[in-house]
C-alpha positions in Angstrom: -59.6 78.3 -77.5 -59.4 80.5 -80.6 -57.9 78.8 -83.6 -56.4 81.2 -86.4 -56.6 78.3 -88.9 -60.4 78.5 -88.6 -60.8 82.3 -88.8 -62.9 83.5 -91.7 -64.6 86.7 -93.0 -68.1 85.8 -94.4 -70.1 88.1 -96.6 -73.7 87.1 -97.7 -76.4 88.5 -99.8 -79.9 87.0 -99.9 -82.7 87.8 -102.2 -86.1 86.5 -101.3 -88.9 88.1 -103.2 -92.6 87.2 -102.3 -94.9 86.4 -105.1 -98.2 87.3 -103.5 -100.4 86.6 -106.5 -101.2 83.0 -106.9 -100.7 81.2 -110.2 -103.2 78.3 -110.6 -103.7 78.5 -106.8 -100.0 78.0 -106.0 -97.8 80.4 -104.0 -94.3 80.6 -105.4 -91.3 81.7 -103.2 -87.9 81.8 -104.9 -84.8 82.6 -103.0 -81.1 83.1 -104.0 -78.1 83.5 -101.6 -74.5 84.2 -102.5 -71.8 83.8 -99.9 -68.2 84.9 -100.1 -65.8 83.4 -97.5 -62.4 84.7 -97.1 -60.3 82.0 -95.2 -57.9 84.5 -93.5 -55.2 82.0 -92.3 -55.9 79.1 -94.6 -54.3 79.9 -98.0 -55.0 76.4 -99.3 -58.8 77.2 -99.5 -58.3 80.8 -100.4 -61.6 82.7 -101.1 -64.6 80.4 -101.3 -68.0 81.2 -103.0 -71.4 79.6 -102.6 -74.4 80.0 -104.9 -77.7 78.9 -103.3 -80.9 79.2 -105.3 -84.1 77.5 -104.1 -87.8 77.6 -104.8 -90.8 76.6 -102.7 -94.2 76.1 -104.2 -97.2 76.0 -101.7 -100.9 75.0 -102.3 -103.5 75.7 -99.6 -106.9 74.1 -98.9 -108.9 75.7 -96.1 -106.8 74.6 -93.0 -104.4 72.4 -94.9 -101.5 73.4 -97.0 -98.7 71.4 -98.7 -95.5 72.5 -100.2 -92.6 71.2 -102.3 -89.1 72.7 -102.1 -86.1 72.4 -104.3 -82.6 73.9 -103.3 -79.4 73.8 -105.1 -75.9 74.6 -103.7 -72.6 75.1 -105.6 -69.6 75.8 -103.4 -66.2 76.6 -105.1 -62.9 76.7 -103.4 -59.2 76.8 -104.3 -58.9 73.6 -102.4 -60.7 71.1 -104.7 -61.7 68.8 -101.8 -63.8 71.6 -100.4 -65.7 72.2 -103.6 -69.1 70.5 -104.1 -72.7 70.7 -105.5 -75.8 69.4 -103.9 -79.5 69.1 -104.6 -82.2 68.9 -101.9 -85.9 68.2 -102.5 -88.4 68.3 -99.8 -92.2 68.1 -99.2 -94.2 69.3 -96.3 -97.8 69.6 -95.0 -99.3 71.9 -92.5 -102.7 71.8 -90.7 -104.0 74.8 -88.8 -106.1 74.1 -85.8 
């Protein structure tokens, strides 16, 4: 069932340049996203924005690669209980057969 209270219009822009040249053997991939959410029937939240920058750094050795990622989010809303910031750090490894 469709609920008018959850109807939104979302607009998102993402920039994700690829840095193909390696610095000290590392590949660097920065990303930035901006989202604008218009809560059509929820005037308490109003328009919300989200800023989401992140960066991934990758190092490769023959068939093995490792990466570390950092992501940050800042969401703002007219409803203070819906505003937040968060930090995410991750690591990963890949082995190609």
